[in-house]
mmCIF file as gemmi writes it, N, C-alpha and C atoms, coordinates in Angstrom:
data_model
loop_
_atom_site.group_PDB
_atom_site.id
_atom_site.type_symbol
_atom_site.label_atom_id
_atom_site.label_alt_id
_atom_site.label_comp_id
_atom_site.label_asym_id
_atom_site.label_entity_id
_atom_site.label_seq_id
_atom_site.pdbx_PDB_ins_code
_atom_site.Cartn_x
_atom_site.Cartn_y
_atom_site.Cartn_z
_atom_site.occupancy
_atom_site.B_iso_or_equiv
_atom_site.pdbx_formal_charge
_atom_site.auth_seq_id
_atom_site.auth_asym_id
_atom_site.pdbx_PDB_model_num
ATOM 1 N N . MET Axp A 1 ? 0.813 -1.173 0 1 0 ? 1 A 1
ATOM 2 C CA . MET Axp A 1 ? 0 0 0 1 0 ? 1 A 1
ATOM 3 C C . MET Axp A 1 ? 0.873 1.259 0 1 0 ? 1 A 1
ATOM 4 N N . GLY Axp A 2 ? 1.926 1.241 0.768 1 0 ? 2 A 1
ATOM 5 C CA . GLY Axp A 2 ? 2.823 2.392 0.812 1 0 ? 2 A 1
ATOM 6 C C . GLY Axp A 2 ? 3.503 2.62 -0.53 1 0 ? 2 A 1
ATOM 7 N N . LEU Axp A 3 ? 3.731 1.538 -1.255 1 0 ? 3 A 1
ATOM 8 C CA . LEU Axp A 3 ? 4.374 1.639 -2.563 1 0 ? 3 A 1
ATOM 9 C C . LEU Axp A 3 ? 3.48 2.377 -3.549 1 0 ? 3 A 1
ATOM 10 N N . PHE Axp A 4 ? 2.195 2.08 -3.553 1 0 ? 4 A 1
ATOM 11 C CA . PHE Axp A 4 ? 1.267 2.74 -4.468 1 0 ? 4 A 1
ATOM 12 C C . PHE Axp A 4 ? 1.015 4.188 -4.087 1 0 ? 4 A 1
ATOM 13 N N . SER Axp A 5 ? 1.127 4.504 -2.821 1 0 ? 5 A 1
ATOM 14 C CA . SER Axp A 5 ? 0.867 5.877 -2.388 1 0 ? 5 A 1
ATOM 15 C C . SER Axp A 5 ? 1.975 6.812 -2.874 1 0 ? 5 A 1
ATOM 16 N N . GLN Axp A 6 ? 3.19 6.304 -3.034 1 0 ? 6 A 1
ATOM 17 C CA . GLN Axp A 6 ? 4.28 7.152 -3.541 1 0 ? 6 A 1
ATOM 18 C C . GLN Axp A 6 ? 4.026 7.547 -4.989 1 0 ? 6 A 1
ATOM 19 N N . PHE Axp A 7 ? 3.494 6.622 -5.781 1 0 ? 7 A 1
ATOM 20 C CA . PHE Axp A 7 ? 3.222 6.946 -7.174 1 0 ? 7 A 1
ATOM 21 C C . PHE Axp A 7 ? 2.094 7.958 -7.289 1 0 ? 7 A 1
ATOM 22 N N . CYS Axp A 8 ? 1.097 7.838 -6.451 1 0 ? 8 A 1
ATOM 23 C CA . CYS Axp A 8 ? -0.021 8.772 -6.491 1 0 ? 8 A 1
ATOM 24 C C . CYS Axp A 8 ? 0.424 10.163 -6.085 1 0 ? 8 A 1
ATOM 25 N N . VAL Axp A 9 ? 1.284 10.264 -5.083 1 0 ? 9 A 1
ATOM 26 C CA . VAL Axp A 9 ? 1.786 11.563 -4.629 1 0 ? 9 A 1
ATOM 27 C C . VAL Axp A 9 ? 2.661 12.171 -5.703 1 0 ? 9 A 1
ATOM 28 N N . GLY Axp A 10 ? 3.47 11.341 -6.351 1 0 ? 10 A 1
ATOM 29 C CA . GLY Axp A 10 ? 4.338 11.842 -7.419 1 0 ? 10 A 1
ATOM 30 C C . GLY Axp A 10 ? 3.544 12.349 -8.597 1 0 ? 10 A 1
ATOM 31 N N . ALA Axp A 11 ? 2.427 11.724 -8.889 1 0 ? 11 A 1
ATOM 32 C CA . ALA Axp A 11 ? 1.61 12.155 -10.016 1 0 ? 11 A 1
ATOM 33 C C . ALA Axp A 11 ? 0.976 13.501 -9.734 1 0 ? 11 A 1
ATOM 34 N N . GLU Axp A 12 ? 0.602 13.737 -8.485 1 0 ? 12 A 1
ATOM 35 C CA . GLU Axp A 12 ? 0.012 15.025 -8.156 1 0 ? 12 A 1
ATOM 36 C C . GLU Axp A 12 ? 1.065 16.127 -8.22 1 0 ? 12 A 1
ATOM 37 N N . ALA Axp A 13 ? 2.301 15.828 -7.874 1 0 ? 13 A 1
ATOM 38 C CA . ALA Axp A 13 ? 3.35 16.836 -7.869 1 0 ? 13 A 1
ATOM 39 C C . ALA Axp A 13 ? 3.774 17.202 -9.29 1 0 ? 13 A 1
ATOM 40 N N . GLN Axp A 14 ? 3.513 16.358 -10.273 1 0 ? 14 A 1
ATOM 41 C CA . GLN Axp A 14 ? 3.972 16.614 -11.623 1 0 ? 14 A 1
ATOM 42 C C . GLN Axp A 14 ? 2.931 17.325 -12.477 1 0 ? 14 A 1
ATOM 43 N N . THR Axp A 15 ? 1.857 17.807 -11.893 1 0 ? 15 A 1
ATOM 44 C CA . THR Axp A 15 ? 0.878 18.545 -12.681 1 0 ? 15 A 1
ATOM 45 C C . THR Axp A 15 ? 1.475 19.874 -13.08 1 0 ? 15 A 1
ATOM 46 N N . ALA Axp A 16 ? 1.006 20.422 -14.176 1 0 ? 16 A 1
ATOM 47 C CA . ALA Axp A 16 ? 1.573 21.65 -14.737 1 0 ? 16 A 1
ATOM 48 C C . ALA Axp A 16 ? 1.184 22.851 -13.89 1 0 ? 16 A 1
ATOM 49 N N . ALA Axp A 17 ? 2.14 23.697 -13.654 1 0 ? 17 A 1
ATOM 50 C CA . ALA Axp A 17 ? 1.897 24.936 -12.918 1 0 ? 17 A 1
ATOM 51 C C . ALA Axp A 17 ? 1.227 25.929 -13.864 1 0 ? 17 A 1
ATOM 52 N N . PRO Axp A 18 ? 0.515 26.939 -13.336 1 0 ? 18 A 1
ATOM 53 C CA . PRO Axp A 18 ? -0.196 27.874 -14.208 1 0 ? 18 A 1
ATOM 54 C C . PRO Axp A 18 ? 0.741 28.699 -15.088 1 0 ? 18 A 1
ATOM 55 N N . GLY Axp A 19 ? 2.012 28.906 -14.72 1 0 ? 19 A 1
ATOM 56 C CA . GLY Axp A 19 ? 2.927 29.734 -15.515 1 0 ? 19 A 1
ATOM 57 C C . GLY Axp A 19 ? 3.673 28.967 -16.596 1 0 ? 19 A 1
ATOM 58 N N . VAL Axp A 20 ? 3.42 27.668 -16.731 1 0 ? 20 A 1
ATOM 59 C CA . VAL Axp A 20 ? 4.155 26.856 -17.703 1 0 ? 20 A 1
ATOM 60 C C . VAL Axp A 20 ? 3.478 26.976 -19.058 1 0 ? 20 A 1
ATOM 61 N N . ARG Axp A 21 ? 4.267 27.188 -20.111 1 0 ? 21 A 1
ATOM 62 C CA . ARG Axp A 21 ? 3.727 27.284 -21.463 1 0 ? 21 A 1
ATOM 63 C C . ARG Axp A 21 ? 4.048 26.003 -22.214 1 0 ? 21 A 1
ATOM 64 N N . LEU Axp A 22 ? 3.222 25.661 -23.13 1 0 ? 22 A 1
ATOM 65 C CA . LEU Axp A 22 ? 3.449 24.482 -23.939 1 0 ? 22 A 1
ATOM 66 C C . LEU Axp A 22 ? 4.402 24.822 -25.081 1 0 ? 22 A 1
ATOM 67 N N . ALA Axp A 23 ? 5.243 23.86 -25.421 1 0 ? 23 A 1
ATOM 68 C CA . ALA Axp A 23 ? 6.17 24.07 -26.531 1 0 ? 23 A 1
ATOM 69 C C . ALA Axp A 23 ? 5.409 24.034 -27.845 1 0 ? 23 A 1
ATOM 70 N N . GLN Axp A 24 ? 5.719 24.951 -28.733 1 0 ? 24 A 1
ATOM 71 C CA . GLN Axp A 24 ? 5.068 25.005 -30.028 1 0 ? 24 A 1
ATOM 72 C C . GLN Axp A 24 ? 6.115 24.816 -31.115 1 0 ? 24 A 1
ATOM 73 N N . ALA Axp A 25 ? 5.679 24.284 -32.225 1 0 ? 25 A 1
ATOM 74 C CA . ALA Axp A 25 ? 6.6 24.09 -33.346 1 0 ? 25 A 1
ATOM 75 C C . ALA Axp A 25 ? 7.003 25.454 -33.89 1 0 ? 25 A 1
ATOM 76 N N . ALA Axp A 26 ? 8.309 25.652 -34.104 1 0 ? 26 A 1
ATOM 77 C CA . ALA Axp A 26 ? 8.81 26.928 -34.606 1 0 ? 26 A 1
ATOM 78 C C . ALA Axp A 26 ? 8.646 26.987 -36.115 1 0 ? 26 A 1
ATOM 79 N N . SER Axp A 27 ? 8.358 28.164 -36.634 1 0 ? 27 A 1
ATOM 80 C CA . SER Axp A 27 ? 8.237 28.319 -38.081 1 0 ? 27 A 1
ATOM 81 C C . SER Axp A 27 ? 9.636 28.409 -38.684 1 0 ? 27 A 1
ATOM 82 N N . ARG Axp A 28 ? 9.74 28.33 -40.003 1 0 ? 28 A 1
ATOM 83 C CA . ARG Axp A 28 ? 11.049 28.352 -40.674 1 0 ? 28 A 1
ATOM 84 C C . ARG Axp A 28 ? 11.726 29.712 -40.493 1 0 ? 28 A 1
ATOM 85 N N . ASP Axp A 29 ? 10.966 30.782 -40.31 1 0 ? 29 A 1
ATOM 86 C CA . ASP Axp A 29 ? 11.553 32.106 -40.152 1 0 ? 29 A 1
ATOM 87 C C . ASP Axp A 29 ? 12.272 32.246 -38.815 1 0 ? 29 A 1
ATOM 88 N N . ASP Axp A 30 ? 11.825 31.497 -37.801 1 0 ? 30 A 1
ATOM 89 C CA . ASP Axp A 30 ? 12.418 31.615 -36.47 1 0 ? 30 A 1
ATOM 90 C C . ASP Axp A 30 ? 13.706 30.803 -36.316 1 0 ? 30 A 1
ATOM 91 N N . LEU Axp A 31 ? 13.946 29.831 -37.198 1 0 ? 31 A 1
ATOM 92 C CA . LEU Axp A 31 ? 15.104 28.959 -37.051 1 0 ? 31 A 1
ATOM 93 C C . LEU Axp A 31 ? 16.374 29.667 -37.534 1 0 ? 31 A 1
ATOM 94 N N . PRO Axp A 32 ? 17.494 29.467 -36.842 1 0 ? 32 A 1
ATOM 95 C CA . PRO Axp A 32 ? 18.749 30.051 -37.335 1 0 ? 32 A 1
ATOM 96 C C . PRO Axp A 32 ? 19.191 29.304 -38.595 1 0 ? 32 A 1
ATOM 97 N N . PRO Axp A 33 ? 19.999 29.924 -39.445 1 0 ? 33 A 1
ATOM 98 C CA . PRO Axp A 33 ? 20.445 29.254 -40.666 1 0 ? 33 A 1
ATOM 99 C C . PRO Axp A 33 ? 21.311 28.04 -40.307 1 0 ? 33 A 1
ATOM 100 N N . PRO Axp A 34 ? 21.26 26.988 -41.096 1 0 ? 34 A 1
ATOM 101 C CA . PRO Axp A 34 ? 22.069 25.805 -40.774 1 0 ? 34 A 1
ATOM 102 C C . PRO Axp A 34 ? 23.55 26.128 -40.88 1 0 ? 34 A 1
ATOM 103 N N . ARG Axp A 35 ? 24.329 25.494 -40.028 1 0 ? 35 A 1
ATOM 104 C CA . ARG Axp A 35 ? 25.773 25.735 -40.044 1 0 ? 35 A 1
ATOM 105 C C . ARG Axp A 35 ? 26.395 25.046 -41.248 1 0 ? 35 A 1
ATOM 106 N N . LYS Axp A 36 ? 27.273 25.758 -41.913 1 0 ? 36 A 1
ATOM 107 C CA . LYS Axp A 36 ? 27.951 25.184 -43.061 1 0 ? 36 A 1
ATOM 108 C C . LYS Axp A 36 ? 29.251 24.54 -42.588 1 0 ? 36 A 1
ATOM 109 N N . ARG Axp A 37 ? 29.494 23.363 -43.073 1 0 ? 37 A 1
ATOM 110 C CA . ARG Axp A 37 ? 30.725 22.659 -42.715 1 0 ? 37 A 1
ATOM 111 C C . ARG Axp A 37 ? 31.885 23.251 -43.505 1 0 ? 37 A 1
ATOM 112 N N . PRO Axp A 38 ? 33.051 23.35 -42.898 1 0 ? 38 A 1
ATOM 113 C CA . PRO Axp A 38 ? 34.207 23.845 -43.661 1 0 ? 38 A 1
ATOM 114 C C . PRO Axp A 38 ? 34.576 22.822 -44.738 1 0 ? 38 A 1
ATOM 115 N N . PRO Axp A 39 ? 35.185 23.267 -45.811 1 0 ? 39 A 1
ATOM 116 C CA . PRO Axp A 39 ? 35.537 22.317 -46.872 1 0 ? 39 A 1
ATOM 117 C C . PRO Axp A 39 ? 36.554 21.288 -46.367 1 0 ? 39 A 1
ATOM 118 N N . ALA Axp A 40 ? 36.496 20.109 -46.944 1 0 ? 40 A 1
ATOM 119 C CA . ALA Axp A 40 ? 37.415 19.044 -46.542 1 0 ? 40 A 1
ATOM 120 C C . ALA Axp A 40 ? 38.833 19.432 -46.924 1 0 ? 40 A 1
ATOM 121 N N . ARG Axp A 41 ? 39.775 19.156 -46.025 1 0 ? 41 A 1
ATOM 122 C CA . ARG Axp A 41 ? 41.177 19.476 -46.287 1 0 ? 41 A 1
ATOM 123 C C . ARG Axp A 41 ? 41.835 18.295 -46.978 1 0 ? 41 A 1
ATOM 124 N N . LEU Axp A 42 ? 42.505 18.571 -48.063 1 0 ? 42 A 1
ATOM 125 C CA . LEU Axp A 42 ? 43.183 17.53 -48.818 1 0 ? 42 A 1
ATOM 126 C C . LEU Axp A 42 ? 44.671 17.574 -48.522 1 0 ? 42 A 1
ATOM 127 N N . ARG Axp A 43 ? 45.269 16.409 -48.384 1 0 ? 43 A 1
ATOM 128 C CA . ARG Axp A 43 ? 46.705 16.328 -48.166 1 0 ? 43 A 1
ATOM 129 C C . ARG Axp A 43 ? 47.39 16.275 -49.535 1 0 ? 43 A 1
ATOM 130 N N . VAL Axp A 44 ? 48.293 17.216 -49.772 1 0 ? 44 A 1
ATOM 131 C CA . VAL Axp A 44 ? 49 17.285 -51.039 1 0 ? 44 A 1
ATOM 132 C C . VAL Axp A 44 ? 50.393 16.708 -50.842 1 0 ? 44 A 1
ATOM 133 N N . THR Axp A 45 ? 50.722 15.711 -51.647 1 0 ? 45 A 1
ATOM 134 C CA . THR Axp A 45 ? 52.053 15.101 -51.577 1 0 ? 45 A 1
ATOM 135 C C . THR Axp A 45 ? 52.711 15.237 -52.937 1 0 ? 45 A 1
ATOM 136 N N . PRO Axp A 46 ? 54.018 15.448 -52.975 1 0 ? 46 A 1
ATOM 137 C CA . PRO Axp A 46 ? 54.687 15.589 -54.269 1 0 ? 46 A 1
ATOM 138 C C . PRO Axp A 46 ? 54.691 14.27 -55.035 1 0 ? 46 A 1
ATOM 139 N N . TYR Axp A 47 ? 54.706 14.365 -56.35 1 0 ? 47 A 1
ATOM 140 C CA . TYR Axp A 47 ? 54.72 13.162 -57.172 1 0 ? 47 A 1
ATOM 141 C C . TYR Axp A 47 ? 56.131 12.615 -57.358 1 0 ? 47 A 1
ATOM 142 N N . TYR Axp A 48 ? 57.126 13.305 -56.851 1 0 ? 48 A 1
ATOM 143 C CA . TYR Axp A 48 ? 58.5 12.828 -56.92 1 0 ? 48 A 1
ATOM 144 C C . TYR Axp A 48 ? 59.011 12.591 -55.51 1 0 ? 48 A 1
ATOM 145 N N . SER Axp A 49 ? 60.014 11.773 -55.393 1 0 ? 49 A 1
ATOM 146 C CA . SER Axp A 49 ? 60.6 11.542 -54.075 1 0 ? 49 A 1
ATOM 147 C C . SER Axp A 49 ? 61.71 12.572 -53.862 1 0 ? 49 A 1
ATOM 148 N N . PRO Axp A 50 ? 61.756 13.223 -52.71 1 0 ? 50 A 1
ATOM 149 C CA . PRO Axp A 50 ? 62.784 14.233 -52.461 1 0 ? 50 A 1
ATOM 150 C C . PRO Axp A 50 ? 64.174 13.604 -52.51 1 0 ? 50 A 1
ATOM 151 N N . ASP Axp A 51 ? 65.075 14.222 -53.281 1 0 ? 51 A 1
ATOM 152 C CA . ASP Axp A 51 ? 66.418 13.676 -53.399 1 0 ? 51 A 1
ATOM 153 C C . ASP Axp A 51 ? 67.498 14.676 -52.99 1 0 ? 51 A 1
ATOM 154 N N . GLY Axp A 52 ? 67.103 15.757 -52.336 1 0 ? 52 A 1
ATOM 155 C CA . GLY Axp A 52 ? 68.088 16.71 -51.846 1 0 ? 52 A 1
ATOM 156 C C . GLY Axp A 52 ? 68.388 17.836 -52.817 1 0 ? 52 A 1
ATOM 157 N N . VAL Axp A 53 ? 67.786 17.85 -54.01 1 0 ? 53 A 1
ATOM 158 C CA . VAL Axp A 53 ? 68.026 18.923 -54.963 1 0 ? 53 A 1
ATOM 159 C C . VAL Axp A 53 ? 66.999 20.018 -54.709 1 0 ? 53 A 1
ATOM 160 N N . TYR Axp A 54 ? 67.488 21.204 -54.32 1 0 ? 54 A 1
ATOM 161 C CA . TYR Axp A 54 ? 66.579 22.311 -54.022 1 0 ? 54 A 1
ATOM 162 C C . TYR Axp A 54 ? 67.179 23.579 -54.607 1 0 ? 54 A 1
ATOM 163 N N . PRO Axp A 55 ? 66.5 24.438 -55.249 1 0 ? 55 A 1
ATOM 164 C CA . PRO Axp A 55 ? 65.096 24.322 -55.611 1 0 ? 55 A 1
ATOM 165 C C . PRO Axp A 55 ? 64.931 23.438 -56.837 1 0 ? 55 A 1
ATOM 166 N N . ARG Axp A 56 ? 63.802 22.747 -56.923 1 0 ? 56 A 1
ATOM 167 C CA . ARG Axp A 56 ? 63.55 21.875 -58.07 1 0 ? 56 A 1
ATOM 168 C C . ARG Axp A 56 ? 62.759 22.696 -59.094 1 0 ? 56 A 1
ATOM 169 N N . TYR Axp A 57 ? 63.346 22.902 -60.233 1 0 ? 57 A 1
ATOM 170 C CA . TYR Axp A 57 ? 62.673 23.609 -61.308 1 0 ? 57 A 1
ATOM 171 C C . TYR Axp A 57 ? 63.219 23.106 -62.635 1 0 ? 57 A 1
ATOM 172 N N . ASN Axp A 58 ? 62.546 23.443 -63.708 1 0 ? 58 A 1
ATOM 173 C CA . ASN Axp A 58 ? 62.965 23.035 -65.037 1 0 ? 58 A 1
ATOM 174 C C . ASN Axp A 58 ? 63.827 24.148 -65.62 1 0 ? 58 A 1
ATOM 175 N N . PRO Axp A 59 ? 65.148 23.944 -65.774 1 0 ? 59 A 1
ATOM 176 C CA . PRO Axp A 59 ? 66.011 25.027 -66.252 1 0 ? 59 A 1
ATOM 177 C C . PRO Axp A 59 ? 65.891 25.281 -67.751 1 0 ? 59 A 1
ATOM 178 N N . GLY Axp A 60 ? 65.247 24.407 -68.494 1 0 ? 60 A 1
ATOM 179 C CA . GLY Axp A 60 ? 65.083 24.605 -69.936 1 0 ? 60 A 1
ATOM 180 C C . GLY Axp A 60 ? 65.685 23.453 -70.718 1 0 ? 60 A 1
ATOM 181 N N . PRO Axp A 61 ? 65.377 23.38 -72.006 1 0 ? 61 A 1
ATOM 182 C CA . PRO Axp A 61 ? 65.831 22.233 -72.793 1 0 ? 61 A 1
ATOM 183 C C . PRO Axp A 61 ? 67.335 22.225 -73.08 1 0 ? 61 A 1
ATOM 184 N N . ASP Axp A 62 ? 67.986 23.378 -73.12 1 0 ? 62 A 1
ATOM 185 C CA . ASP Axp A 62 ? 69.408 23.409 -73.469 1 0 ? 62 A 1
ATOM 186 C C . ASP Axp A 62 ? 70.288 23.837 -72.298 1 0 ? 62 A 1
ATOM 187 N N . ALA Axp A 63 ? 69.863 23.611 -71.085 1 0 ? 63 A 1
ATOM 188 C CA . ALA Axp A 63 ? 70.617 24.024 -69.909 1 0 ? 63 A 1
ATOM 189 C C . ALA Axp A 63 ? 71.762 23.054 -69.636 1 0 ? 63 A 1
ATOM 190 N N . VAL Axp A 64 ? 72.811 23.594 -69.055 1 0 ? 64 A 1
ATOM 191 C CA . VAL Axp A 64 ? 73.989 22.803 -68.704 1 0 ? 64 A 1
ATOM 192 C C . VAL Axp A 64 ? 74.261 23.018 -67.219 1 0 ? 64 A 1
ATOM 193 N N . ARG Axp A 65 ? 74.588 21.951 -66.539 1 0 ? 65 A 1
ATOM 194 C CA . ARG Axp A 65 ? 74.887 22.056 -65.111 1 0 ? 65 A 1
ATOM 195 C C . ARG Axp A 65 ? 76.392 22.196 -64.939 1 0 ? 65 A 1
ATOM 196 N N . GLU Axp A 66 ? 76.786 23.282 -64.286 1 0 ? 66 A 1
ATOM 197 C CA . GLU Axp A 66 ? 78.194 23.543 -64.011 1 0 ? 66 A 1
ATOM 198 C C . GLU Axp A 66 ? 78.479 23.206 -62.558 1 0 ? 66 A 1
ATOM 199 N N . CYS Axp A 67 ? 79.511 22.409 -62.323 1 0 ? 67 A 1
ATOM 200 C CA . CYS Axp A 67 ? 79.881 22.028 -60.962 1 0 ? 67 A 1
ATOM 201 C C . CYS Axp A 67 ? 81.344 22.356 -60.706 1 0 ? 67 A 1
ATOM 202 N N . ASN Axp A 68 ? 81.616 22.875 -59.532 1 0 ? 68 A 1
ATOM 203 C CA . ASN Axp A 68 ? 82.974 23.16 -59.09 1 0 ? 68 A 1
ATOM 204 C C . ASN Axp A 68 ? 83.254 22.303 -57.866 1 0 ? 68 A 1
ATOM 205 N N . ALA Axp A 69 ? 84.341 21.527 -57.936 1 0 ? 69 A 1
ATOM 206 C CA . ALA Axp A 69 ? 84.708 20.672 -56.812 1 0 ? 69 A 1
ATOM 207 C C . ALA Axp A 69 ? 86.05 21.13 -56.26 1 0 ? 69 A 1
ATOM 208 N N . THR Axp A 70 ? 86.096 21.318 -54.956 1 0 ? 70 A 1
ATOM 209 C CA . THR Axp A 70 ? 87.336 21.718 -54.279 1 0 ? 70 A 1
ATOM 210 C C . THR Axp A 70 ? 87.434 20.973 -52.965 1 0 ? 70 A 1
ATOM 211 N N . TYR Axp A 71 ? 88.58 21.095 -52.319 1 0 ? 71 A 1
ATOM 212 C CA . TYR Axp A 71 ? 88.765 20.564 -50.97 1 0 ? 71 A 1
ATOM 213 C C . TYR Axp A 71 ? 88.797 21.743 -50.005 1 0 ? 71 A 1
ATOM 214 N N . VAL Axp A 72 ? 88.071 21.608 -48.907 1 0 ? 72 A 1
ATOM 215 C CA . VAL Axp A 72 ? 88.022 22.676 -47.907 1 0 ? 72 A 1
ATOM 216 C C . VAL Axp A 72 ? 88.341 22.085 -46.534 1 0 ? 72 A 1
ATOM 217 N N . GLN Axp A 73 ? 88.819 22.954 -45.644 1 0 ? 73 A 1
ATOM 218 C CA . GLN Axp A 73 ? 89.108 22.522 -44.272 1 0 ? 73 A 1
ATOM 219 C C . GLN Axp A 73 ? 87.854 22.664 -43.43 1 0 ? 73 A 1
ATOM 220 N N . GLU Axp A 74 ? 87.592 21.655 -42.616 1 0 ? 74 A 1
ATOM 221 C CA . GLU Axp A 74 ? 86.502 21.721 -41.639 1 0 ? 74 A 1
ATOM 222 C C . GLU Axp A 74 ? 87.095 21.514 -40.264 1 0 ? 74 A 1
ATOM 223 N N . TYR Axp A 75 ? 86.665 22.351 -39.34 1 0 ? 75 A 1
ATOM 224 C CA . TYR Axp A 75 ? 87.163 22.278 -37.966 1 0 ? 75 A 1
ATOM 225 C C . TYR Axp A 75 ? 86.173 21.46 -37.153 1 0 ? 75 A 1
ATOM 226 N N . ARG Axp A 76 ? 86.614 20.319 -36.674 1 0 ? 76 A 1
ATOM 227 C CA . ARG Axp A 76 ? 85.775 19.398 -35.914 1 0 ? 76 A 1
ATOM 228 C C . ARG Axp A 76 ? 86.367 19.201 -34.527 1 0 ? 76 A 1
ATOM 229 N N . PRO Axp A 77 ? 85.568 18.668 -33.59 1 0 ? 77 A 1
ATOM 230 C CA . PRO Axp A 77 ? 86.102 18.45 -32.233 1 0 ? 77 A 1
ATOM 231 C C . PRO Axp A 77 ? 87.322 17.509 -32.221 1 0 ? 77 A 1
ATOM 232 N N . SER Axp A 78 ? 87.384 16.584 -33.167 1 0 ? 78 A 1
ATOM 233 C CA . SER Axp A 78 ? 88.518 15.657 -33.202 1 0 ? 78 A 1
ATOM 234 C C . SER Axp A 78 ? 89.739 16.277 -33.859 1 0 ? 78 A 1
ATOM 235 N N . GLY Axp A 79 ? 89.568 17.397 -34.535 1 0 ? 79 A 1
ATOM 236 C CA . GLY Axp A 79 ? 90.69 18.072 -35.197 1 0 ? 79 A 1
ATOM 237 C C . GLY Axp A 79 ? 90.27 18.561 -36.57 1 0 ? 79 A 1
ATOM 238 N N . THR Axp A 80 ? 91.149 19.289 -37.211 1 0 ? 80 A 1
ATOM 239 C CA . THR Axp A 80 ? 90.877 19.834 -38.53 1 0 ? 80 A 1
ATOM 240 C C . THR Axp A 80 ? 91.01 18.73 -39.58 1 0 ? 80 A 1
ATOM 241 N N . VAL Axp A 81 ? 90.041 18.661 -40.501 1 0 ? 81 A 1
ATOM 242 C CA . VAL Axp A 81 ? 90.073 17.671 -41.58 1 0 ? 81 A 1
ATOM 243 C C . VAL Axp A 81 ? 89.847 18.375 -42.908 1 0 ? 81 A 1
ATOM 244 N N . ILE Axp A 82 ? 90.305 17.759 -43.978 1 0 ? 82 A 1
ATOM 245 C CA . ILE Axp A 82 ? 90.102 18.283 -45.324 1 0 ? 82 A 1
ATOM 246 C C . ILE Axp A 82 ? 89.055 17.398 -45.994 1 0 ? 82 A 1
ATOM 247 N N . VAL Axp A 83 ? 87.956 18.02 -46.476 1 0 ? 83 A 1
ATOM 248 C CA . VAL Axp A 83 ? 86.847 17.274 -47.073 1 0 ? 83 A 1
ATOM 249 C C . VAL Axp A 83 ? 86.535 17.857 -48.451 1 0 ? 83 A 1
ATOM 250 N N . PRO Axp A 84 ? 86.008 17.024 -49.369 1 0 ? 84 A 1
ATOM 251 C CA . PRO Axp A 84 ? 85.61 17.561 -50.678 1 0 ? 84 A 1
ATOM 252 C C . PRO Axp A 84 ? 84.32 18.37 -50.548 1 0 ? 84 A 1
ATOM 253 N N . HIS Axp A 85 ? 84.247 19.437 -51.322 1 0 ? 85 A 1
ATOM 254 C CA . HIS Axp A 85 ? 83.066 20.309 -51.329 1 0 ? 85 A 1
ATOM 255 C C . HIS Axp A 85 ? 82.702 20.579 -52.781 1 0 ? 85 A 1
ATOM 256 N N . MET Axp A 86 ? 81.422 20.373 -53.133 1 0 ? 86 A 1
ATOM 257 C CA . MET Axp A 86 ? 80.983 20.594 -54.506 1 0 ? 86 A 1
ATOM 258 C C . MET Axp A 86 ? 79.823 21.574 -54.516 1 0 ? 86 A 1
ATOM 259 N N . SER Axp A 87 ? 79.881 22.534 -55.425 1 0 ? 87 A 1
ATOM 260 C CA . SER Axp A 87 ? 78.778 23.469 -55.614 1 0 ? 87 A 1
ATOM 261 C C . SER Axp A 87 ? 78.422 23.457 -57.105 1 0 ? 87 A 1
ATOM 262 N N . CYS Axp A 88 ? 77.115 23.372 -57.386 1 0 ? 88 A 1
ATOM 263 C CA . CYS Axp A 88 ? 76.639 23.269 -58.766 1 0 ? 88 A 1
ATOM 264 C C . CYS Axp A 88 ? 75.587 24.331 -59.033 1 0 ? 88 A 1
ATOM 265 N N . TYR Axp A 89 ? 75.478 24.739 -60.299 1 0 ? 89 A 1
ATOM 266 C CA . TYR Axp A 89 ? 74.45 25.67 -60.727 1 0 ? 89 A 1
ATOM 267 C C . TYR Axp A 89 ? 74.134 25.386 -62.194 1 0 ? 89 A 1
ATOM 268 N N . TRP Axp A 90 ? 72.987 25.901 -62.63 1 0 ? 90 A 1
ATOM 269 C CA . TRP Axp A 90 ? 72.554 25.717 -64.02 1 0 ? 90 A 1
ATOM 270 C C . TRP Axp A 90 ? 72.918 26.964 -64.821 1 0 ? 90 A 1
ATOM 271 N N . ARG Axp A 91 ? 73.363 26.767 -66.062 1 0 ? 91 A 1
ATOM 272 C CA . ARG Axp A 91 ? 73.598 27.872 -66.985 1 0 ? 91 A 1
ATOM 273 C C . ARG Axp A 91 ? 73.012 27.494 -68.34 1 0 ? 91 A 1
ATOM 274 N N . ARG Axp A 92 ? 72.748 28.506 -69.123 1 0 ? 92 A 1
ATOM 275 C CA . ARG Axp A 92 ? 72.193 28.248 -70.46 1 0 ? 92 A 1
ATOM 276 C C . ARG Axp A 92 ? 73.276 27.661 -71.355 1 0 ? 92 A 1
ATOM 277 N N . GLY Axp A 93 ? 72.895 26.684 -72.175 1 0 ? 93 A 1
ATOM 278 C CA . GLY Axp A 93 ? 73.856 25.976 -73.026 1 0 ? 93 A 1
ATOM 279 C C . GLY Axp A 93 ? 73.981 26.611 -74.307 1 0 ? 93 A 1
């Protein structure tokens, strides 16, 4: 009996108060505009494998690569050593 009395008391407490308004369906004019999703980000990868040549560009059909090779001194913690050094550039052929 006590179990049923709790449900009856709860039902009386859940009646609508005089200041409560019923929810109404909103018209299309009242709704905010739908959020637009940002465009999908694409990952761009080069079609060639990096080989240490920078900058990579097309020097032209008759270009010639000029290289100068010398030996230079490098100062290292173990002592001074002489190492080969090469510098290259493109010139018109």
